[in-house]
PDBQT receptor file of N, H, CA, C and O in Angstrom, charges set to zero:
ATOM      1  N   MET A   1     -15.286 -11.550   6.796  1.00  0.00    +0.000 N 
ATOM      2  CA  MET A   1     -16.075 -12.823   7.519  1.00  0.00    +0.000 C 
ATOM      3  C   MET A   1     -17.741 -12.309   8.123  1.00  0.00    +0.000 C 
ATOM      4  O   MET A   1     -18.210 -11.286   8.620  1.00  0.00    +0.000 OA
ATOM      5  N   ALA A   2     -18.107 -13.284   7.850  1.00  0.00    +0.000 N 
ATOM      6  H   ALA A   2     -17.726 -14.116   7.446  1.00  0.00    +0.000 HD
ATOM      7  CA  ALA A   2     -19.773 -12.812   8.810  1.00  0.00    +0.000 C 
ATOM      8  C   ALA A   2     -20.090 -14.102   9.468  1.00  0.00    +0.000 C 
ATOM      9  O   ALA A   2     -19.485 -15.161   9.305  1.00  0.00    +0.000 OA
ATOM     10  N   LEU A   3     -21.255 -13.853  10.334  1.00  0.00    +0.000 N 
ATOM     11  H   LEU A   3     -21.747 -12.992  10.466  1.00  0.00    +0.000 HD
ATOM     12  CA  LEU A   3     -21.555 -14.911  11.010  1.00  0.00    +0.000 C 
ATOM     13  C   LEU A   3     -22.769 -15.356  10.098  1.00  0.00    +0.000 C 
ATOM     14  O   LEU A   3     -23.538 -14.743   9.358  1.00  0.00    +0.000 OA
ATOM     15  N   ILE A   4     -22.615 -16.685  10.464  1.00  0.00    +0.000 N 
ATOM     16  H   ILE A   4     -21.990 -17.183  11.065  1.00  0.00    +0.000 HD
ATOM     17  CA  ILE A   4     -23.737 -17.740   9.827  1.00  0.00    +0.000 C 
ATOM     18  C   ILE A   4     -24.392 -18.332  10.938  1.00  0.00    +0.000 C 
ATOM     19  O   ILE A   4     -24.036 -17.963  12.057  1.00  0.00    +0.000 OA
ATOM     20  N   GLU A   5     -25.478 -19.367  10.804  1.00  0.00    +0.000 N 
ATOM     21  H   GLU A   5     -25.767 -19.666   9.895  1.00  0.00    +0.000 HD
ATOM     22  CA  GLU A   5     -25.912 -20.063  11.741  1.00  0.00    +0.000 C 
ATOM     23  C   GLU A   5     -25.642 -21.592  11.350  1.00  0.00    +0.000 C 
ATOM     24  O   GLU A   5     -25.848 -22.102  10.249  1.00  0.00    +0.000 OA
ATOM     25  N   CYS A   6     -25.091 -22.263  12.602  1.00  0.00    +0.000 N 
ATOM     26  H   CYS A   6     -24.924 -21.848  13.497  1.00  0.00    +0.000 HD
ATOM     27  CA  CYS A   6     -24.716 -23.619  12.714  1.00  0.00    +0.000 C 
ATOM     28  C   CYS A   6     -26.194 -24.226  12.320  1.00  0.00    +0.000 C 
ATOM     29  O   CYS A   6     -27.316 -23.920  12.724  1.00  0.00    +0.000 OA
ATOM     30  N   LYS A   7     -25.713 -25.278  11.302  1.00  0.00    +0.000 N 
ATOM     31  H   LYS A   7     -24.801 -25.526  10.974  1.00  0.00    +0.000 HD
ATOM     32  CA  LYS A   7     -26.929 -26.276  10.595  1.00  0.00    +0.000 C 
ATOM     33  C   LYS A   7     -27.269 -27.367  12.132  1.00  0.00    +0.000 C 
ATOM     34  O   LYS A   7     -28.299 -27.988  12.394  1.00  0.00    +0.000 OA
ATOM     35  N   GLU A   8     -26.464 -27.308  12.625  1.00  0.00    +0.000 N 
ATOM     36  H   GLU A   8     -25.628 -26.803  12.412  1.00  0.00    +0.000 HD
ATOM     37  CA  GLU A   8     -26.735 -28.752  13.528  1.00  0.00    +0.000 C 
ATOM     38  C   GLU A   8     -27.328 -28.034  15.172  1.00  0.00    +0.000 C 
ATOM     39  O   GLU A   8     -28.231 -28.672  15.715  1.00  0.00    +0.000 OA
ATOM     40  N   CYS A   9     -26.915 -27.012  15.749  1.00  0.00    +0.000 N 
ATOM     41  H   CYS A   9     -26.183 -26.494  15.308  1.00  0.00    +0.000 HD
ATOM     42  CA  CYS A   9     -26.850 -26.393  16.592  1.00  0.00    +0.000 C 
ATOM     43  C   CYS A   9     -27.805 -25.087  16.750  1.00  0.00    +0.000 C 
ATOM     44  O   CYS A   9     -28.423 -24.831  17.783  1.00  0.00    +0.000 OA
ATOM     45  N   GLY A  10     -27.829 -24.359  15.651  1.00  0.00    +0.000 N 
ATOM     46  H   GLY A  10     -27.327 -24.567  14.812  1.00  0.00    +0.000 HD
ATOM     47  CA  GLY A  10     -28.559 -23.226  15.636  1.00  0.00    +0.000 C 
ATOM     48  C   GLY A  10     -27.614 -21.840  16.021  1.00  0.00    +0.000 C 
ATOM     49  O   GLY A  10     -28.036 -20.728  15.703  1.00  0.00    +0.000 OA
ATOM     50  N   LYS A  11     -26.516 -21.975  16.615  1.00  0.00    +0.000 N 
ATOM     51  H   LYS A  11     -26.174 -22.878  16.874  1.00  0.00    +0.000 HD
ATOM     52  CA  LYS A  11     -25.623 -20.883  17.252  1.00  0.00    +0.000 C 
ATOM     53  C   LYS A  11     -24.930 -20.334  15.890  1.00  0.00    +0.000 C 
ATOM     54  O   LYS A  11     -24.649 -20.988  14.885  1.00  0.00    +0.000 OA
ATOM     55  N   GLN A  12     -24.685 -18.612  16.196  1.00  0.00    +0.000 N 
ATOM     56  H   GLN A  12     -24.914 -18.081  17.012  1.00  0.00    +0.000 HD
ATOM     57  CA  GLN A  12     -23.922 -18.286  15.106  1.00  0.00    +0.000 C 
ATOM     58  C   GLN A  12     -22.397 -18.414  15.561  1.00  0.00    +0.000 C 
ATOM     59  O   GLN A  12     -21.839 -18.188  16.635  1.00  0.00    +0.000 OA
ATOM     60  N   ILE A  13     -21.854 -18.955  14.074  1.00  0.00    +0.000 N 
ATOM     61  H   ILE A  13     -22.307 -19.138  13.202  1.00  0.00    +0.000 HD
ATOM     62  CA  ILE A  13     -20.504 -19.087  14.051  1.00  0.00    +0.000 C 
ATOM     63  C   ILE A  13     -19.810 -18.165  12.899  1.00  0.00    +0.000 C 
ATOM     64  O   ILE A  13     -20.619 -17.496  12.256  1.00  0.00    +0.000 OA
ATOM     65  N   SER A  14     -18.647 -18.046  12.592  1.00  0.00    +0.000 N 
ATOM     66  H   SER A  14     -17.990 -18.590  13.115  1.00  0.00    +0.000 HD
ATOM     67  CA  SER A  14     -17.920 -17.531  11.606  1.00  0.00    +0.000 C 
ATOM     68  C   SER A  14     -18.009 -18.260  10.441  1.00  0.00    +0.000 C 
ATOM     69  O   SER A  14     -17.693 -19.450  10.425  1.00  0.00    +0.000 OA
ATOM     70  N   SER A  15     -18.349 -17.761   9.601  1.00  0.00    +0.000 N 
ATOM     71  H   SER A  15     -18.606 -16.794   9.613  1.00  0.00    +0.000 HD
ATOM     72  CA  SER A  15     -18.198 -18.299   7.882  1.00  0.00    +0.000 C 
ATOM     73  C   SER A  15     -17.114 -19.254   7.577  1.00  0.00    +0.000 C 
ATOM     74  O   SER A  15     -17.169 -20.418   7.180  1.00  0.00    +0.000 OA
ATOM     75  N   GLU A  16     -15.769 -18.216   7.957  1.00  0.00    +0.000 N 
ATOM     76  H   GLU A  16     -15.725 -17.271   8.280  1.00  0.00    +0.000 HD
ATOM     77  CA  GLU A  16     -14.790 -19.013   8.081  1.00  0.00    +0.000 C 
ATOM     78  C   GLU A  16     -14.405 -20.393   8.806  1.00  0.00    +0.000 C 
ATOM     79  O   GLU A  16     -13.457 -21.151   8.604  1.00  0.00    +0.000 OA
ATOM     80  N   ALA A  17     -15.355 -20.450   9.623  1.00  0.00    +0.000 N 
ATOM     81  H   ALA A  17     -16.125 -19.834   9.787  1.00  0.00    +0.000 HD
ATOM     82  CA  ALA A  17     -14.832 -21.681  10.654  1.00  0.00    +0.000 C 
ATOM     83  C   ALA A  17     -14.875 -22.921   9.914  1.00  0.00    +0.000 C 
ATOM     84  O   ALA A  17     -15.508 -22.909   8.859  1.00  0.00    +0.000 OA
ATOM     85  N   ARG A  18     -14.213 -24.174  10.348  1.00  0.00    +0.000 N 
ATOM     86  H   ARG A  18     -13.698 -24.183  11.205  1.00  0.00    +0.000 HD
ATOM     87  CA  ARG A  18     -14.383 -25.450   9.460  1.00  0.00    +0.000 C 
ATOM     88  C   ARG A  18     -15.231 -26.462  10.408  1.00  0.00    +0.000 C 
ATOM     89  O   ARG A  18     -15.462 -27.610  10.026  1.00  0.00    +0.000 OA
ATOM     90  N   SER A  19     -15.655 -26.007  11.584  1.00  0.00    +0.000 N 
ATOM     91  H   SER A  19     -15.468 -25.075  11.894  1.00  0.00    +0.000 HD
ATOM     92  CA  SER A  19     -16.379 -26.674  12.681  1.00  0.00    +0.000 C 
ATOM     93  C   SER A  19     -16.828 -25.606  13.450  1.00  0.00    +0.000 C 
ATOM     94  O   SER A  19     -16.205 -24.557  13.615  1.00  0.00    +0.000 OA
ATOM     95  N   CYS A  20     -18.184 -25.950  14.033  1.00  0.00    +0.000 N 
ATOM     96  H   CYS A  20     -18.690 -26.803  13.899  1.00  0.00    +0.000 HD
ATOM     97  CA  CYS A  20     -18.912 -25.258  15.096  1.00  0.00    +0.000 C 
ATOM     98  C   CYS A  20     -18.173 -25.408  16.365  1.00  0.00    +0.000 C 
ATOM     99  O   CYS A  20     -18.137 -26.443  17.030  1.00  0.00    +0.000 OA
ATOM    100  N   PRO A  21     -17.554 -24.235  16.666  1.00  0.00    +0.000 N 
ATOM    101  CA  PRO A  21     -17.054 -24.677  18.238  1.00  0.00    +0.000 C 
ATOM    102  C   PRO A  21     -17.870 -24.647  19.361  1.00  0.00    +0.000 C 
ATOM    103  O   PRO A  21     -17.430 -24.305  20.459  1.00  0.00    +0.000 OA
ATOM    104  N   SER A  22     -19.172 -25.019  19.153  1.00  0.00    +0.000 N 
ATOM    105  H   SER A  22     -19.529 -25.297  18.262  1.00  0.00    +0.000 HD
ATOM    106  CA  SER A  22     -20.073 -25.318  20.254  1.00  0.00    +0.000 C 
ATOM    107  C   SER A  22     -20.487 -26.648  20.031  1.00  0.00    +0.000 C 
ATOM    108  O   SER A  22     -20.291 -27.303  21.054  1.00  0.00    +0.000 OA
ATOM    109  N   CYS A  23     -21.122 -27.516  18.856  1.00  0.00    +0.000 N 
ATOM    110  H   CYS A  23     -21.281 -26.983  18.025  1.00  0.00    +0.000 HD
ATOM    111  CA  CYS A  23     -21.335 -28.699  19.058  1.00  0.00    +0.000 C 
ATOM    112  C   CYS A  23     -20.278 -29.616  18.076  1.00  0.00    +0.000 C 
ATOM    113  O   CYS A  23     -20.405 -30.837  17.990  1.00  0.00    +0.000 OA
ATOM    114  N   GLY A  24     -19.418 -29.001  17.484  1.00  0.00    +0.000 N 
ATOM    115  H   GLY A  24     -19.315 -28.009  17.553  1.00  0.00    +0.000 HD
ATOM    116  CA  GLY A  24     -18.304 -29.815  16.698  1.00  0.00    +0.000 C 
ATOM    117  C   GLY A  24     -18.903 -29.954  14.993  1.00  0.00    +0.000 C 
ATOM    118  O   GLY A  24     -18.341 -30.564  14.083  1.00  0.00    +0.000 OA
ATOM    119  N   TYR A  25     -20.026 -29.290  14.932  1.00  0.00    +0.000 N 
ATOM    120  H   TYR A  25     -20.483 -28.795  15.671  1.00  0.00    +0.000 HD
ATOM    121  CA  TYR A  25     -20.572 -30.070  13.572  1.00  0.00    +0.000 C 
ATOM    122  C   TYR A  25     -19.489 -29.393  12.318  1.00  0.00    +0.000 C 
ATOM    123  O   TYR A  25     -18.932 -28.300  12.415  1.00  0.00    +0.000 OA
ATOM    124  N   GLU A  26     -19.389 -30.167  11.371  1.00  0.00    +0.000 N 
ATOM    125  H   GLU A  26     -19.841 -31.056  11.292  1.00  0.00    +0.000 HD
ATOM    126  CA  GLU A  26     -18.097 -30.052  10.373  1.00  0.00    +0.000 C 
ATOM    127  C   GLU A  26     -18.483 -29.386   9.518  1.00  0.00    +0.000 C 
ATOM    128  O   GLU A  26     -19.282 -29.992   8.804  1.00  0.00    +0.000 OA
ATOM    129  N   MET A  27     -18.250 -28.127   9.149  1.00  0.00    +0.000 N 
ATOM    130  H   MET A  27     -17.601 -27.635   9.729  1.00  0.00    +0.000 HD
ATOM    131  CA  MET A  27     -19.200 -26.912   7.926  1.00  0.00    +0.000 C 
ATOM    132  C   MET A  27     -18.380 -27.804   6.837  1.00  0.00    +0.000 C 
ATOM    133  O   MET A  27     -17.282 -28.355   6.908  1.00  0.00    +0.000 OA
ATOM    134  N   LYS A  28     -19.319 -27.727   5.839  1.00  0.00    +0.000 N 
ATOM    135  H   LYS A  28     -20.212 -27.279   5.782  1.00  0.00    +0.000 HD
ATOM    136  CA  LYS A  28     -18.976 -27.994   4.272  1.00  0.00    +0.000 C 
ATOM    137  C   LYS A  28     -17.864 -27.127   3.832  1.00  0.00    +0.000 C 
ATOM    138  O   LYS A  28     -17.959 -26.035   4.393  1.00  0.00    +0.000 OA
ATOM    139  N   PRO A  29     -16.487 -27.220   2.763  1.00  0.00    +0.000 N 
ATOM    140  CA  PRO A  29     -16.323 -25.875   2.351  1.00  0.00    +0.000 C 
ATOM    141  C   PRO A  29     -16.709 -25.249   1.431  1.00  0.00    +0.000 C 
ATOM    142  O   PRO A  29     -16.971 -25.983   0.479  1.00  0.00    +0.000 OA
ATOM    143  N   HIS A  30     -16.930 -23.890   1.189  1.00  0.00    +0.000 N 
ATOM    144  H   HIS A  30     -16.717 -23.293   1.963  1.00  0.00    +0.000 HD
ATOM    145  CA  HIS A  30     -17.397 -23.202   0.554  1.00  0.00    +0.000 C 
ATOM    146  C   HIS A  30     -17.021 -23.413  -0.708  1.00  0.00    +0.000 C 
ATOM    147  O   HIS A  30     -15.811 -23.515  -0.906  1.00  0.00    +0.000 OA
ATOM    148  N   PRO A  31     -18.114 -23.551  -2.056  1.00  0.00    +0.000 N 
ATOM    149  CA  PRO A  31     -17.698 -23.561  -3.193  1.00  0.00    +0.000 C 
ATOM    150  C   PRO A  31     -17.161 -22.538  -3.922  1.00  0.00    +0.000 C 
ATOM    151  O   PRO A  31     -17.231 -21.521  -3.232  1.00  0.00    +0.000 OA
ATOM    152  N   LEU A  32     -16.701 -22.331  -4.893  1.00  0.00    +0.000 N 
ATOM    153  H   LEU A  32     -16.644 -23.157  -5.453  1.00  0.00    +0.000 HD
ATOM    154  CA  LEU A  32     -16.008 -21.187  -5.318  1.00  0.00    +0.000 C 
ATOM    155  C   LEU A  32     -17.013 -20.062  -5.517  1.00  0.00    +0.000 C 
ATOM    156  O   LEU A  32     -18.145 -20.460  -5.795  1.00  0.00    +0.000 OA
ATOM    157  N   GLU A  33     -16.865 -18.869  -5.442  1.00  0.00    +0.000 N 
ATOM    158  H   GLU A  33     -15.946 -18.546  -5.216  1.00  0.00    +0.000 HD
ATOM    159  CA  GLU A  33     -17.850 -18.210  -6.041  1.00  0.00    +0.000 C 
ATOM    160  C   GLU A  33     -17.826 -17.639  -7.042  1.00  0.00    +0.000 C 
ATOM    161  O   GLU A  33     -16.743 -17.537  -7.618  1.00  0.00    +0.000 OA
ATOM    162  N   GLN A  34     -19.072 -17.029  -7.642  1.00  0.00    +0.000 N 
ATOM    163  H   GLN A  34     -19.951 -17.112  -7.174  1.00  0.00    +0.000 HD
ATOM    164  CA  GLN A  34     -18.950 -16.991  -9.278  1.00  0.00    +0.000 C 
ATOM    165  C   GLN A  34     -17.884 -16.119  -9.658  1.00  0.00    +0.000 C 
ATOM    166  O   GLN A  34     -17.391 -16.194 -10.783  1.00  0.00    +0.000 OA
ATOM    167  N   ARG A  35     -17.441 -15.188  -8.691  1.00  0.00    +0.000 N 
ATOM    168  H   ARG A  35     -17.841 -15.127  -7.777  1.00  0.00    +0.000 HD
ATOM    169  CA  ARG A  35     -16.136 -13.882  -9.139  1.00  0.00    +0.000 C 
ATOM    170  C   ARG A  35     -14.963 -14.746  -9.443  1.00  0.00    +0.000 C 
ATOM    171  O   ARG A  35     -14.374 -14.514 -10.499  1.00  0.00    +0.000 OA
ATOM    172  N   ASP A  36     -14.502 -15.780  -8.620  1.00  0.00    +0.000 N 
ATOM    173  H   ASP A  36     -14.980 -15.969  -7.762  1.00  0.00    +0.000 HD
ATOM    174  CA  ASP A  36     -13.385 -16.742  -8.611  1.00  0.00    +0.000 C 
ATOM    175  C   ASP A  36     -13.506 -17.513  -9.599  1.00  0.00    +0.000 C 
ATOM    176  O   ASP A  36     -12.426 -17.905 -10.041  1.00  0.00    +0.000 OA
ATOM    177  N   LEU A  37     -14.781 -18.036 -10.331  1.00  0.00    +0.000 N 
ATOM    178  H   LEU A  37     -15.658 -17.718  -9.973  1.00  0.00    +0.000 HD
ATOM    179  CA  LEU A  37     -14.967 -18.952 -11.483  1.00  0.00    +0.000 C 
ATOM    180  C   LEU A  37     -14.630 -18.050 -12.535  1.00  0.00    +0.000 C 
ATOM    181  O   LEU A  37     -13.636 -18.338 -13.202  1.00  0.00    +0.000 OA
ATOM    182  N   GLU A  38     -15.328 -16.914 -12.839  1.00  0.00    +0.000 N 
ATOM    183  H   GLU A  38     -16.135 -16.681 -12.297  1.00  0.00    +0.000 HD
ATOM    184  CA  GLU A  38     -15.133 -16.174 -13.863  1.00  0.00    +0.000 C 
ATOM    185  C   GLU A  38     -13.542 -15.902 -14.153  1.00  0.00    +0.000 C 
ATOM    186  O   GLU A  38     -13.005 -16.145 -15.234  1.00  0.00    +0.000 OA
ATOM    187  N   ASN A  39     -12.845 -15.328 -12.946  1.00  0.00    +0.000 N 
ATOM    188  H   ASN A  39     -13.282 -15.130 -12.068  1.00  0.00    +0.000 HD
ATOM    189  CA  ASN A  39     -11.516 -15.002 -13.317  1.00  0.00    +0.000 C 
ATOM    190  C   ASN A  39     -10.834 -16.437 -13.536  1.00  0.00    +0.000 C 
ATOM    191  O   ASN A  39      -9.988 -16.373 -14.428  1.00  0.00    +0.000 OA
ATOM    192  N   LEU A  40     -10.915 -17.234 -13.183  1.00  0.00    +0.000 N 
ATOM    193  H   LEU A  40     -11.602 -17.286 -12.458  1.00  0.00    +0.000 HD
ATOM    194  CA  LEU A  40     -10.537 -18.812 -13.666  1.00  0.00    +0.000 C 
ATOM    195  C   LEU A  40     -10.457 -19.041 -14.977  1.00  0.00    +0.000 C 
ATOM    196  O   LEU A  40      -9.447 -19.409 -15.578  1.00  0.00    +0.000 OA
ATOM    197  N   ILE A  41     -11.753 -18.777 -15.529  1.00  0.00    +0.000 N 
ATOM    198  H   ILE A  41     -12.573 -18.478 -15.040  1.00  0.00    +0.000 HD
ATOM    199  CA  ILE A  41     -12.117 -19.003 -16.971  1.00  0.00    +0.000 C 
ATOM    200  C   ILE A  41     -11.298 -17.898 -17.764  1.00  0.00    +0.000 C 
ATOM    201  O   ILE A  41     -10.777 -18.391 -18.764  1.00  0.00    +0.000 OA
ATOM    202  N   GLY A  42     -11.095 -16.853 -17.641  1.00  0.00    +0.000 N 
ATOM    203  H   GLY A  42     -11.519 -16.453 -16.828  1.00  0.00    +0.000 HD
ATOM    204  CA  GLY A  42     -10.741 -15.788 -18.363  1.00  0.00    +0.000 C 
ATOM    205  C   GLY A  42      -9.324 -15.903 -18.350  1.00  0.00    +0.000 C 
ATOM    206  O   GLY A  42      -8.694 -15.441 -19.301  1.00  0.00    +0.000 OA
ATOM    207  N   LEU A  43      -8.684 -16.502 -17.322  1.00  0.00    +0.000 N 
ATOM    208  H   LEU A  43      -9.196 -16.877 -16.549  1.00  0.00    +0.000 HD
ATOM    209  CA  LEU A  43      -7.592 -16.812 -17.069  1.00  0.00    +0.000 C 
ATOM    210  C   LEU A  43      -6.708 -17.599 -18.090  1.00  0.00    +0.000 C 
ATOM    211  O   LEU A  43      -5.682 -17.301 -18.702  1.00  0.00    +0.000 OA
ATOM    212  N   VAL A  44      -7.626 -18.907 -18.034  1.00  0.00    +0.000 N 
ATOM    213  H   VAL A  44      -8.459 -19.150 -17.537  1.00  0.00    +0.000 HD
ATOM    214  CA  VAL A  44      -7.715 -20.459 -18.979  1.00  0.00    +0.000 C 
ATOM    215  C   VAL A  44      -7.739 -19.673 -20.466  1.00  0.00    +0.000 C 
ATOM    216  O   VAL A  44      -6.820 -19.913 -21.249  1.00  0.00    +0.000 OA
ATOM    217  N   ILE A  45      -8.748 -18.777 -20.825  1.00  0.00    +0.000 N 
ATOM    218  H   ILE A  45      -9.495 -18.582 -20.189  1.00  0.00    +0.000 HD
ATOM    219  CA  ILE A  45      -8.883 -18.288 -22.131  1.00  0.00    +0.000 C 
ATOM    220  C   ILE A  45      -7.574 -17.395 -22.594  1.00  0.00    +0.000 C 
ATOM    221  O   ILE A  45      -6.996 -17.568 -23.667  1.00  0.00    +0.000 OA
ATOM    222  N   ALA A  46      -7.260 -16.556 -21.750  1.00  0.00    +0.000 N 
ATOM    223  H   ALA A  46      -7.730 -16.416 -20.879  1.00  0.00    +0.000 HD
ATOM    224  CA  ALA A  46      -6.112 -15.840 -22.011  1.00  0.00    +0.000 C 
ATOM    225  C   ALA A  46      -4.683 -16.751 -22.181  1.00  0.00    +0.000 C 
ATOM    226  O   ALA A  46      -3.880 -16.446 -23.062  1.00  0.00    +0.000 OA
ATOM    227  N   VAL A  47      -4.485 -17.670 -21.441  1.00  0.00    +0.000 N 
ATOM    228  H   VAL A  47      -5.138 -17.917 -20.725  1.00  0.00    +0.000 HD
ATOM    229  CA  VAL A  47      -3.448 -18.819 -21.694  1.00  0.00    +0.000 C 
ATOM    230  C   VAL A  47      -3.664 -19.430 -22.969  1.00  0.00    +0.000 C 
ATOM    231  O   VAL A  47      -2.721 -19.555 -23.751  1.00  0.00    +0.000 OA
ATOM    232  N   VAL A  48      -4.818 -19.824 -23.253  1.00  0.00    +0.000 N 
ATOM    233  H   VAL A  48      -5.584 -19.723 -22.618  1.00  0.00    +0.000 HD
ATOM    234  CA  VAL A  48      -5.033 -20.691 -24.520  1.00  0.00    +0.000 C 
ATOM    235  C   VAL A  48      -4.592 -19.726 -25.640  1.00  0.00    +0.000 C 
ATOM    236  O   VAL A  48      -3.856 -20.129 -26.541  1.00  0.00    +0.000 OA
ATOM    237  N   GLY A  49      -4.968 -18.654 -25.598  1.00  0.00    +0.000 N 
ATOM    238  H   GLY A  49      -5.566 -18.327 -24.867  1.00  0.00    +0.000 HD
ATOM    239  CA  GLY A  49      -4.805 -17.645 -26.653  1.00  0.00    +0.000 C 
ATOM    240  C   GLY A  49      -3.722 -17.292 -26.778  1.00  0.00    +0.000 C 
ATOM    241  O   GLY A  49      -3.342 -17.169 -27.942  1.00  0.00    +0.000 OA
ATOM    242  N   ALA A  50      -2.879 -17.017 -25.824  1.00  0.00    +0.000 N 
ATOM    243  H   ALA A  50      -3.188 -17.117 -24.878  1.00  0.00    +0.000 HD
ATOM    244  CA  ALA A  50      -1.554 -16.783 -26.098  1.00  0.00    +0.000 C 
ATOM    245  C   ALA A  50      -0.491 -17.835 -26.800  1.00  0.00    +0.000 C 
ATOM    246  O   ALA A  50       0.401 -17.673 -27.633  1.00  0.00    +0.000 OA
ATOM    247  N   VAL A  51      -0.965 -18.934 -26.120  1.00  0.00    +0.000 N 
ATOM    248  H   VAL A  51      -1.689 -19.067 -25.443  1.00  0.00    +0.000 HD
ATOM    249  CA  VAL A  51      -0.341 -20.340 -26.617  1.00  0.00    +0.000 C 
ATOM    250  C   VAL A  51      -0.696 -20.456 -28.466  1.00  0.00    +0.000 C 
ATOM    251  O   VAL A  51       0.089 -20.685 -29.385  1.00  0.00    +0.000 OA
ATOM    252  N   ILE A  52      -2.164 -20.197 -28.492  1.00  0.00    +0.000 N 
ATOM    253  H   ILE A  52      -2.802 -20.011 -27.745  1.00  0.00    +0.000 HD
ATOM    254  CA  ILE A  52      -2.033 -19.996 -30.279  1.00  0.00    +0.000 C 
ATOM    255  C   ILE A  52      -1.632 -19.218 -31.015  1.00  0.00    +0.000 C 
ATOM    256  O   ILE A  52      -1.145 -19.590 -32.083  1.00  0.00    +0.000 OA
ATOM    257  N   ILE A  53      -1.691 -18.201 -30.758  1.00  0.00    +0.000 N 
ATOM    258  H   ILE A  53      -2.087 -17.899 -29.890  1.00  0.00    +0.000 HD
ATOM    259  CA  ILE A  53      -0.689 -16.785 -31.167  1.00  0.00    +0.000 C 
ATOM    260  C   ILE A  53       0.680 -17.126 -31.016  1.00  0.00    +0.000 C 
ATOM    261  O   ILE A  53       1.312 -16.743 -32.000  1.00  0.00    +0.000 OA
ATOM    262  N   PHE A  54       1.269 -17.602 -30.308  1.00  0.00    +0.000 N 
ATOM    263  H   PHE A  54       0.755 -17.913 -29.509  1.00  0.00    +0.000 HD
ATOM    264  CA  PHE A  54       2.922 -17.318 -30.255  1.00  0.00    +0.000 C 
ATOM    265  C   PHE A  54       3.100 -18.828 -30.877  1.00  0.00    +0.000 C 
ATOM    266  O   PHE A  54       4.101 -19.067 -31.552  1.00  0.00    +0.000 OA
ATOM    267  N   GLY A  55       2.402 -19.544 -30.709  1.00  0.00    +0.000 N 
ATOM    268  H   GLY A  55       1.589 -19.350 -30.160  1.00  0.00    +0.000 HD
ATOM    269  CA  GLY A  55       2.420 -20.957 -31.807  1.00  0.00    +0.000 C 
ATOM    270  C   GLY A  55       2.490 -20.732 -32.972  1.00  0.00    +0.000 C 
ATOM    271  O   GLY A  55       3.280 -21.367 -33.670  1.00  0.00    +0.000 OA
ATOM    272  N   GLY A  56       1.589 -19.656 -33.551  1.00  0.00    +0.000 N 
ATOM    273  H   GLY A  56       0.947 -19.140 -32.984  1.00  0.00    +0.000 HD
ATOM    274  CA  GLY A  56       1.488 -19.423 -34.955  1.00  0.00    +0.000 C 
ATOM    275  C   GLY A  56       2.733 -18.472 -35.331  1.00  0.00    +0.000 C 
ATOM    276  O   GLY A  56       3.238 -18.491 -36.454  1.00  0.00    +0.000 OA
ATOM    277  N   ILE A  57       3.077 -17.833 -34.533  1.00  0.00    +0.000 N 
ATOM    278  H   ILE A  57       2.667 -17.818 -33.621  1.00  0.00    +0.000 HD
ATOM    279  CA  ILE A  57       4.060 -17.131 -35.019  1.00  0.00    +0.000 C 
ATOM    280  C   ILE A  57       5.220 -17.832 -34.855  1.00  0.00    +0.000 C 
ATOM    281  O   ILE A  57       6.182 -17.343 -35.448  1.00  0.00    +0.000 OA
ATOM    282  N   TYR A  58       5.421 -18.820 -34.237  1.00  0.00    +0.000 N 
ATOM    283  H   TYR A  58       4.640 -19.217 -33.756  1.00  0.00    +0.000 HD
ATOM    284  CA  TYR A  58       6.600 -19.774 -34.400  1.00  0.00    +0.000 C 
ATOM    285  C   TYR A  58       6.411 -20.639 -35.382  1.00  0.00    +0.000 C 
ATOM    286  O   TYR A  58       7.501 -20.875 -35.905  1.00  0.00    +0.000 OA
ATOM    287  N   LEU A  59       5.693 -21.126 -35.799  1.00  0.00    +0.000 N 
ATOM    288  H   LEU A  59       4.809 -20.935 -35.374  1.00  0.00    +0.000 HD
ATOM    289  CA  LEU A  59       5.430 -21.866 -36.761  1.00  0.00    +0.000 C 
ATOM    290  C   LEU A  59       5.707 -21.253 -38.261  1.00  0.00    +0.000 C 
ATOM    291  O   LEU A  59       6.378 -21.822 -39.121  1.00  0.00    +0.000 OA
ATOM    292  N   TYR A  60       5.048 -19.960 -38.407  1.00  0.00    +0.000 N 
ATOM    293  H   TYR A  60       4.502 -19.497 -37.709  1.00  0.00    +0.000 HD
ATOM    294  CA  TYR A  60       5.194 -19.284 -39.643  1.00  0.00    +0.000 C 
ATOM    295  C   TYR A  60       6.510 -18.629 -39.604  1.00  0.00    +0.000 C 
ATOM    296  O   TYR A  60       6.903 -18.038 -40.610  1.00  0.00    +0.000 OA
ATOM    297  N   ALA A  61       7.273 -18.679 -38.476  1.00  0.00    +0.000 N 
ATOM    298  H   ALA A  61       6.954 -19.158 -37.659  1.00  0.00    +0.000 HD
ATOM    299  CA  ALA A  61       8.678 -18.048 -38.705  1.00  0.00    +0.000 C 
ATOM    300  C   ALA A  61       9.523 -19.311 -39.009  1.00  0.00    +0.000 C 
ATOM    301  O   ALA A  61      10.592 -19.189 -39.608  1.00  0.00    +0.000 OA
ATOM    302  N   ARG A  62       9.101 -20.428 -38.638  1.00  0.00    +0.000 N 
ATOM    303  H   ARG A  62       8.233 -20.526 -38.151  1.00  0.00    +0.000 HD
ATOM    304  CA  ARG A  62       9.987 -21.552 -38.978  1.00  0.00    +0.000 C 
ATOM    305  C   ARG A  62       9.901 -22.048 -40.525  1.00  0.00    +0.000 C 
ATOM    306  O   ARG A  62      10.764 -22.499 -41.278  1.00  0.00    +0.000 OA
ATOM    307  N   ALA A  63       8.776 -21.834 -40.665  1.00  0.00    +0.000 N 
ATOM    308  H   ALA A  63       8.076 -21.467 -40.053  1.00  0.00    +0.000 HD
ATOM    309  CA  ALA A  63       8.347 -22.232 -42.307  1.00  0.00    +0.000 C 
ATOM    310  C   ALA A  63       8.871 -21.162 -43.658  1.00  0.00    +0.000 C 
ATOM    311  O   ALA A  63       8.984 -21.380 -44.864  1.00  0.00    +0.000 OA
ATOM    312  N   THR A  64       9.098 -20.021 -42.871  1.00  0.00    +0.000 N 
ATOM    313  H   THR A  64       9.006 -19.844 -41.891  1.00  0.00    +0.000 HD
ATOM    314  CA  THR A  64       9.747 -18.852 -43.997  1.00  0.00    +0.000 C 
ATOM    315  C   THR A  64      11.213 -19.115 -43.900  1.00  0.00    +0.000 C 
ATOM    316  O   THR A  64      11.860 -18.829 -44.907  1.00  0.00    +0.000 OA
ATOM    317  N   PHE A  65      11.937 -19.664 -42.756  1.00  0.00    +0.000 N 
ATOM    318  H   PHE A  65      11.411 -19.897 -41.937  1.00  0.00    +0.000 HD
ATOM    319  CA  PHE A  65      13.267 -19.733 -43.101  1.00  0.00    +0.000 C 
ATOM    320  C   PHE A  65      13.719 -20.816 -43.076  1.00  0.00    +0.000 C 
ATOM    321  O   PHE A  65      14.901 -20.998 -43.367  1.00  0.00    +0.000 OA
TER     322      PHE A  65
């Protein structure tokens, strides 16, 4: 947790605050951090790869019997 400056009144507030306690200015939600986005992309690639591999094994096993 870091302190950031309120865009409305300029006072220091928590970076996790949804609104400024002094003036009530509503803070915008933080976009995904780059690290979170990279983790999400890696997870999607792993799931798609697993589906392709296990789907291929299933289809191969089904075709041979």
